[in-house]
C-alpha positions as CSV (number, residue, x, y, z in Angstrom):
1,X,148.9,127.9,80.3
2,X,149.6,128.8,83.8
3,X,152.5,131.2,83.3
4,X,151.8,134.9,83.9
5,X,152.1,136.2,80.0
6,X,152.4,139.7,80.0
7,X,151.5,140.6,75.9
8,X,148.4,138.2,76.6
9,X,147.5,140.7,80.0
10,X,148.1,144.2,78.2
11,X,145.9,142.9,75.3
12,X,142.7,142.0,77.5
13,X,143.6,145.0,79.8
14,X,143.4,146.8,76.6
15,X,140.0,145.5,74.8
16,X,138.3,146.0,78.4
17,X,139.6,149.5,78.7
18,X,138.2,150.1,75.4
19,X,134.7,148.7,76.3
20,X,134.7,150.9,79.2
21,X,135.5,154.1,77.9
22,X,133.2,153.7,74.8
23,X,130.0,153.5,75.0
24,X,128.1,150.4,73.4
25,X,126.5,149.7,70.5
26,X,123.6,147.5,70.5
27,X,124.7,145.5,67.9
28,X,122.9,142.7,65.8
29,X,121.5,139.2,65.8
30,X,124.2,136.8,64.9
31,X,123.6,134.5,61.5
32,X,124.5,131.0,62.6
33,X,125.7,129.4,59.6
34,X,128.5,132.8,59.0
35,X,129.4,132.0,63.2
36,X,129.7,128.3,62.5
37,X,132.0,129.3,59.4
38,X,133.7,131.8,61.7
39,X,134.0,129.5,64.6
40,X,135.5,125.8,62.5
41,X,138.3,124.6,63.4
42,X,139.5,126.9,66.0
43,X,139.5,124.8,68.7
44,X,142.0,122.2,67.8
45,X,145.2,120.0,69.1
46,X,147.4,123.2,68.3
47,X,146.7,126.8,70.2
48,X,146.1,130.0,68.0
49,X,147.6,133.2,68.4
50,X,145.9,135.2,71.8
51,X,145.5,138.5,69.5
52,X,143.9,136.5,66.4
53,X,141.5,135.4,69.0
54,X,140.7,138.4,70.8
55,X,140.4,140.0,67.4
56,X,137.9,137.2,66.5
57,X,135.5,138.3,69.9
58,X,135.8,142.0,68.7
59,X,135.3,142.1,65.1
60,X,133.0,138.9,65.0
61,X,131.5,137.1,67.9
62,X,131.0,140.8,70.1
63,X,128.9,142.5,67.7
64,X,126.4,139.7,67.8
65,X,125.6,140.8,71.6
66,X,122.7,143.1,72.1
67,X,123.9,145.1,74.3
68,X,121.8,145.1,77.4
69,X,123.7,148.0,79.3
70,X,123.3,150.1,76.2
71,X,121.0,153.2,77.2
72,X,119.0,152.6,74.1
73,X,118.4,148.8,75.3
74,X,114.8,149.6,76.2
75,X,113.2,145.9,76.2
76,X,112.9,143.3,79.0
77,X,114.7,144.7,81.7
78,X,117.8,146.1,80.9
79,X,121.2,146.0,83.0
80,X,123.6,149.3,83.2
81,X,126.0,147.9,85.7
82,X,128.4,150.8,87.2
83,X,132.2,150.8,86.2
84,X,133.5,150.1,89.2
85,X,131.2,147.0,89.7
86,X,132.6,145.9,86.5
87,X,135.8,146.3,87.4
88,X,135.7,144.9,90.7
89,X,133.9,141.9,88.8
90,X,137.4,141.6,86.6
91,X,138.7,141.3,89.9
92,X,136.7,138.7,91.2
93,X,137.1,136.5,88.1
94,X,140.9,136.9,88.5
95,X,141.1,135.7,91.5
96,X,138.9,133.1,91.3
97,X,137.1,134.2,94.2
98,X,134.4,131.5,95.3
99,X,131.8,131.9,98.2
100,X,131.0,128.4,99.1
101,X,132.2,128.3,102.6
102,X,133.4,130.3,105.1
103,X,136.5,128.1,105.6
104,X,137.1,128.7,102.4
105,X,136.1,132.1,102.0
106,X,135.4,133.9,104.8
107,X,136.4,137.7,104.2
108,X,134.1,137.6,100.3
109,X,131.4,136.3,102.6
110,X,131.6,138.6,105.2
111,X,131.2,141.7,102.4
112,X,128.3,139.7,100.8
113,X,126.7,139.5,103.9
114,X,127.2,143.2,104.6
115,X,125.3,143.9,101.3
116,X,122.3,141.2,102.2
117,X,122.1,142.9,105.2
118,X,121.4,146.3,103.3
119,X,118.3,144.7,101.5
120,X,116.9,142.9,104.6
121,X,117.1,146.5,106.6
122,X,115.8,148.2,103.2
123,X,112.8,145.6,103.5
124,X,112.5,145.5,107.2
125,X,113.1,142.3,108.2
126,X,114.6,140.9,110.9
127,X,117.8,141.5,112.3
128,X,118.4,137.6,111.8
129,X,117.3,137.3,108.8
130,X,119.8,136.6,105.9
131,X,120.6,134.7,102.9
132,X,122.8,134.1,99.7
133,X,123.3,134.9,96.2
134,X,122.6,133.1,92.8
135,X,122.8,133.6,90.0
136,X,119.4,135.1,88.7
137,X,115.8,135.4,89.7
138,X,115.3,131.9,89.0
139,X,117.2,130.5,90.8
140,X,116.5,132.5,93.3
141,X,113.0,131.5,93.3
142,X,113.2,127.9,93.2
143,X,115.6,127.5,96.2
144,X,112.9,130.3,98.1
145,X,110.0,127.6,97.1
146,X,112.1,124.9,98.0
147,X,112.4,126.1,101.2
148,X,108.8,126.7,101.7
149,X,107.6,123.4,100.2
150,X,110.1,121.2,102.8
151,X,108.9,123.6,105.8
152,X,105.6,123.2,105.1
153,X,105.7,119.7,104.8
154,X,108.0,119.4,108.3
155,X,105.2,121.5,110.2
156,X,102.5,119.5,108.8
157,X,103.5,116.2,109.3
158,X,103.2,115.5,105.6
159,X,105.0,113.0,103.4
160,X,107.8,113.7,100.4
161,X,104.7,112.7,98.0
162,X,101.3,114.7,99.6
163,X,99.6,116.7,97.8
164,X,100.6,120.5,98.4
165,X,99.7,123.5,96.3
166,X,101.1,127.3,96.4
167,X,98.8,130.3,96.0
168,X,100.2,132.4,92.3
169,X,98.2,134.9,90.1
170,X,98.8,134.3,86.6
171,X,101.2,137.7,87.0
172,X,103.9,135.9,88.8
173,X,107.1,135.8,86.7
174,X,107.2,132.5,84.3
175,X,109.9,131.2,86.5
176,X,107.9,130.6,89.6
177,X,105.6,128.7,87.5
178,X,108.4,126.6,86.7
179,X,110.1,126.2,89.5
180,X,106.8,124.7,91.6
181,X,106.6,122.4,88.3
182,X,110.1,121.2,89.0
183,X,109.7,120.9,92.6
184,X,106.5,118.8,92.4
185,X,104.2,121.4,94.0
186,X,101.3,122.7,92.0
187,X,99.9,125.9,91.1
188,X,96.8,127.1,93.1
189,X,95.6,130.1,91.1
190,X,94.0,132.8,92.5
191,X,92.5,135.6,89.8
192,X,94.3,138.9,90.0
193,X,92.7,142.1,90.2
194,X,93.6,144.7,87.0
195,X,96.7,142.8,86.8
196,X,97.4,143.0,90.6
197,X,97.2,140.4,93.4
198,X,95.3,141.5,96.6
199,X,94.9,139.7,99.7
200,X,91.0,140.1,99.0
201,X,91.4,137.5,96.3
202,X,93.9,135.5,98.4
203,X,91.2,134.8,100.9
204,X,88.1,134.3,98.5
205,X,89.8,131.7,97.0
206,X,91.2,130.0,100.0
207,X,87.7,130.3,101.0
208,X,85.9,128.7,98.5
209,X,88.3,125.9,97.9
210,X,86.6,123.0,99.3
211,X,89.8,121.8,101.1
212,X,92.5,124.8,101.1
213,X,94.5,122.7,104.0
214,X,97.4,121.5,101.8
215,X,98.4,125.1,100.3
216,X,101.2,126.3,101.7
217,X,102.3,129.7,100.4
218,X,101.8,132.1,98.2
219,X,104.4,134.2,95.8
220,X,103.9,138.0,95.4
221,X,105.5,140.0,92.7
222,X,107.3,143.0,93.7
223,X,107.4,145.1,90.3
224,X,105.6,142.7,87.4
225,X,108.6,142.0,84.3
226,X,105.7,143.4,82.0
227,X,104.3,146.2,83.5
228,X,106.0,146.8,86.7
229,X,103.3,146.0,89.0
230,X,103.2,146.1,93.3
231,X,100.9,143.4,94.3
232,X,99.2,144.2,97.2
233,X,102.1,143.5,99.6
234,X,100.5,143.7,103.2
235,X,96.9,142.5,102.3
236,X,98.7,139.8,101.1
237,X,100.9,139.4,104.3
238,X,97.8,139.3,106.3
239,X,96.2,136.7,104.8
240,X,99.2,134.8,104.7
241,X,99.4,135.2,108.5
242,X,95.6,134.1,108.7
243,X,95.9,130.4,107.0
244,X,99.1,129.6,107.7
245,X,101.1,130.3,104.9
246,X,104.7,130.8,103.8
247,X,104.9,134.5,102.4
248,X,107.2,134.8,99.1
249,X,108.4,138.1,97.4
250,X,109.5,138.1,94.3
251,X,110.7,141.6,93.5
252,X,113.5,140.4,91.2
253,X,112.8,143.9,88.7
254,X,111.1,146.0,91.0
255,X,112.6,145.0,94.5
256,X,115.0,147.9,94.1
257,X,112.6,150.3,94.4
258,X,113.0,150.4,98.0
259,X,116.1,153.0,97.7
260,X,113.8,155.5,95.9
261,X,111.6,157.4,98.2
262,X,109.3,158.3,95.5
263,X,107.6,154.9,95.4
264,X,109.0,153.7,98.8
265,X,105.3,153.3,100.7
266,X,103.7,150.7,98.0
267,X,105.7,148.2,99.2
268,X,104.2,148.4,102.5
269,X,104.0,144.6,103.8
270,X,107.4,143.3,102.1
271,X,108.7,143.4,105.7
272,X,106.7,140.5,106.1
273,X,108.0,138.5,103.5
274,X,109.5,134.8,104.5
275,X,111.7,134.8,101.1
276,X,112.5,138.0,99.0
277,X,114.7,138.2,96.2
278,X,115.8,141.1,94.4
279,X,118.3,141.2,91.1
280,X,121.5,143.4,92.0
281,X,122.1,142.5,88.1
282,X,118.9,144.4,86.9
283,X,118.1,147.9,88.9
284,X,120.6,148.1,91.4
285,X,123.8,148.2,88.5
286,X,126.0,145.0,89.0
287,X,126.6,142.7,86.4
288,X,125.2,139.5,85.5
289,X,124.8,137.7,87.0
290,X,123.9,138.4,90.7
291,X,120.2,137.9,92.1
292,X,119.9,138.4,96.3
293,X,117.7,135.5,98.0
294,X,116.2,136.7,101.5
295,X,115.0,134.4,103.9
296,X,113.4,135.8,107.2
297,X,114.4,132.8,109.0
298,X,117.9,131.3,107.0
299,X,117.8,128.2,109.5
300,X,114.8,127.2,107.5
301,X,116.9,127.5,104.5
302,X,119.9,125.7,106.0
303,X,117.3,122.8,106.7
304,X,116.5,122.8,103.4
305,X,119.4,122.6,101.1
306,X,122.5,121.6,103.2
307,X,124.3,119.1,101.4
308,X,125.6,116.4,103.6
309,X,128.6,114.4,102.6
310,X,132.2,113.2,104.0
311,X,134.2,115.2,101.8
312,X,131.9,118.3,103.2
313,X,132.3,118.0,106.9
314,X,134.9,120.1,107.4
315,X,131.9,122.8,106.0
316,X,130.2,122.4,108.7
317,X,130.6,123.5,112.0
318,X,128.5,124.2,115.4
319,X,129.9,128.0,115.0
320,X,126.9,130.4,114.0
321,X,129.1,132.9,112.5
322,X,130.7,130.9,109.7
323,X,128.0,131.6,107.6
324,X,127.9,129.1,104.2
325,X,126.3,130.3,101.3
326,X,126.2,127.0,99.8
327,X,123.5,125.8,102.8
328,X,120.9,128.3,101.5
329,X,120.2,127.4,97.7
330,X,120.4,124.9,95.5
331,X,124.2,125.6,94.9
332,X,127.0,124.1,95.8
333,X,130.0,125.6,93.9
334,X,129.2,129.4,93.4
335,X,131.6,132.5,92.2
336,X,131.7,135.4,95.1
337,X,128.7,137.3,92.8
338,X,127.6,139.9,95.5
339,X,131.2,141.2,95.5
340,X,130.8,143.8,92.9
341,X,127.7,144.8,94.1
342,X,129.7,145.6,97.8
343,X,132.3,147.3,95.6
344,X,130.3,149.8,94.1
345,X,128.1,150.5,97.1
346,X,131.2,151.4,99.1
347,X,132.9,153.4,96.4
348,X,129.5,155.4,95.3
349,X,126.9,154.8,98.6
350,X,123.5,154.5,98.4
351,X,122.1,158.1,97.7
352,X,123.5,157.8,94.5
353,X,121.8,154.4,93.8
354,X,118.6,155.9,95.2
355,X,118.9,159.2,92.7
356,X,119.7,156.8,89.8
357,X,116.5,154.5,90.1
358,X,114.5,157.7,90.9
359,X,115.9,158.7,87.4
360,X,114.8,155.8,85.8
361,X,111.3,156.6,87.1
362,X,111.2,159.8,86.6
363,X,111.5,159.3,83.0
364,X,108.5,156.7,82.7
365,X,106.2,159.2,84.2
366,X,107.7,162.1,81.3
367,X,106.8,159.4,78.8
368,X,103.7,158.4,79.7
369,X,103.4,162.1,79.5
370,X,104.8,162.1,76.5
371,X,102.5,159.4,75.2
372,X,99.5,161.5,76.3
373,X,99.9,164.5,74.1
374,X,100.8,162.0,71.2
375,X,97.9,162.0,68.7
376,X,99.1,158.7,67.4
377,X,99.6,156.5,70.6
378,X,97.6,155.9,74.0
379,X,99.1,154.7,77.0
380,X,97.9,151.6,78.2
381,X,98.3,152.0,82.0
382,X,99.6,154.6,84.3
383,X,103.6,153.4,85.1
384,X,104.2,152.2,88.7
385,X,107.6,151.8,88.3
386,X,110.2,152.4,85.1
387,X,107.8,149.7,82.2
388,X,105.5,152.0,80.6
389,X,103.1,150.3,78.5
390,X,101.1,152.2,75.5
391,X,100.1,151.5,71.7
392,X,100.4,153.1,67.9
393,X,96.7,153.2,67.5
394,X,95.7,151.5,64.4
395,X,98.5,148.9,64.1
396,X,99.0,145.6,63.8
397,X,101.6,142.6,65.2
398,X,103.0,142.8,61.9
399,X,103.5,146.5,62.2
400,X,104.8,146.4,65.9
401,X,107.7,143.6,64.8
402,X,108.7,146.1,62.1
403,X,108.8,148.5,63.8
404,X,111.1,146.8,66.2
405,X,113.1,145.3,63.6
406,X,113.8,149.0,61.7
407,X,114.6,151.0,65.3
408,X,117.4,148.0,65.7
409,X,118.5,147.8,62.4
410,X,119.4,151.7,62.2
411,X,120.9,151.6,65.9
412,X,118.2,153.9,67.6
413,X,117.0,151.9,70.4
414,X,116.1,147.7,70.9
415,X,112.2,147.6,71.7
416,X,110.5,144.6,71.7
417,X,106.8,144.4,71.3
418,X,104.7,142.6,74.3
419,X,101.6,141.4,74.8
420,X,98.9,142.7,76.9
421,X,95.1,140.8,77.3
422,X,95.6,139.3,74.6
423,X,96.8,142.5,72.3
424,X,100.5,143.1,70.8
425,X,101.3,146.5,71.9
426,X,104.5,148.8,72.9
427,X,106.6,148.5,75.7
428,X,109.6,150.9,77.4
429,X,111.9,149.3,80.4
430,X,113.4,152.6,81.4
431,X,116.2,151.4,84.4
432,X,119.9,153.2,82.6
433,X,120.7,156.3,84.3
434,X,121.7,157.7,81.3
435,X,118.7,156.7,78.6
436,X,116.9,160.3,78.1
437,X,113.2,162.0,77.0
438,X,115.3,162.8,74.0
439,X,115.7,159.7,73.1
440,X,112.8,158.4,73.9
441,X,111.2,161.2,71.6
442,X,113.1,160.1,69.1
443,X,112.0,156.9,69.2
444,X,108.4,157.8,69.4
445,X,108.4,159.6,66.6
446,X,109.3,156.8,64.3
447,X,106.3,155.9,65.3
448,X,104.3,158.6,63.2
C-alpha cells in the first residue's frame, strides 16, 4: 500500500489535470438510494481496480457535488481557489505536511505566519499579533470565544462556573451563538439598527441592564453572511474599551475586503480587535478548508489553549520564536492548511488579489443597478460588499423554490432563496472573479 505506483499516480494526476482544465459543472444533488446501491460492497476484505474506483468517483460521486467554485454558484458564500492554491494543496497533502508544532514543521509554520502577518497588517493590528489557521469560521469563532472567556475569568477572579455573558446582535453568524452555548457563556442580546450592531446600541444595552458586570465581551461582524453588512466597528471598539469588554470581530466572509480600496474605510475600528477571523477559503481564493484566526495578544490564547501532557513536553520550550499553532485554538492535530494560500499569494501578489475582490464588488453594484431597472424586481437594500438581496414582485415562497430548482436543473446557476425580515427573497453572493454580468442578466431573465 505504501509503494510508489506509477500507474495509480498517472490515473489520479490525469483526473486532477482534467478538473483544472475544464470549468466545473454545477452538478446535481444525489439520491440516497442510488448512492447506496452504487457503493454497496465496494469496501471489503479484498481491494478493487484503482481505475474502476476512480471511474466510479468521476461518473457517479463527483457529479453529486454542487460545485461551489463554479462562476455560476451564486448562493451561500461561494469559493474560487486559484489554480496555484489548488495545486499546492495537492502537494501539501502528498507530503503529509502537518502543522502542529515548530519542532515538527518549522518551515510550513513560518510560511503560514507570513500570511497571518499580512492579514494582521491589513487590519492594523499590532506587531505582536498572531494566531493560526483552523478549519473554518466556526472553529475560529469557538477558539476565540474560549480565549475571551478564560481571559475574563482570570482577570476578574471568577470561578469556572460563574455566570458570564457575551454581547451579540441577531445578525451574528449562527456559529457565534453555537460556540457560546458549547462553552457555557450566555448571550447578552443587543438590538441591531437596520441589521447593523452599533456602539451606541451596545452602550445603551449595557447601561439599561441591572448588572452588566458579567458581560465580558462583544462579537461584531465584518460582513454579515446574508447581506454583507459591516457593523459599526469603531463605535463598538470604543464601547468595548470603556466597559472592559473583549472585542471579537467575525470577518469570515467580509474580512477579505480589507484588500479592496473601494471599501477599505468601512472597516475602521477593526484595528482594535482582540480577536479577528478571516476565511481564506471564501474571498481569498484558497481551497477548503482554511480560516485565519488572529489575536491581538497571542499570549492570552496560549494560556487558554495550550495542552499539557507528558507526551507533549518536547513541543514546549521557552524559545518565543518556536511558534506552535496547536497553542492558539482548540485543536492539536492539524494540517498546514495555510500553505496553499501562502503559495498563491507568493505567486500572484497581493495586487492581483485586491483586483479580484474589487471585481466582485463592481459586479454587485452593477447587479443592484440591473435590479433597479428591471420592472418586476425590487432591490431589498443597496449592497455593502458582494451580496445582493432582491425580490421578485408578487412571488410566493413556492415560486422562489421552483425557480431555484429550475435554474439548477438547467445548470444555469445555483441561486438559493433566503429569508429577510420574515420574507422569502432572492440573493446573489458574488465572489468568483469570472462570474459575469451576462450570467446575472441570464438569471434575472428567468424571473420574468
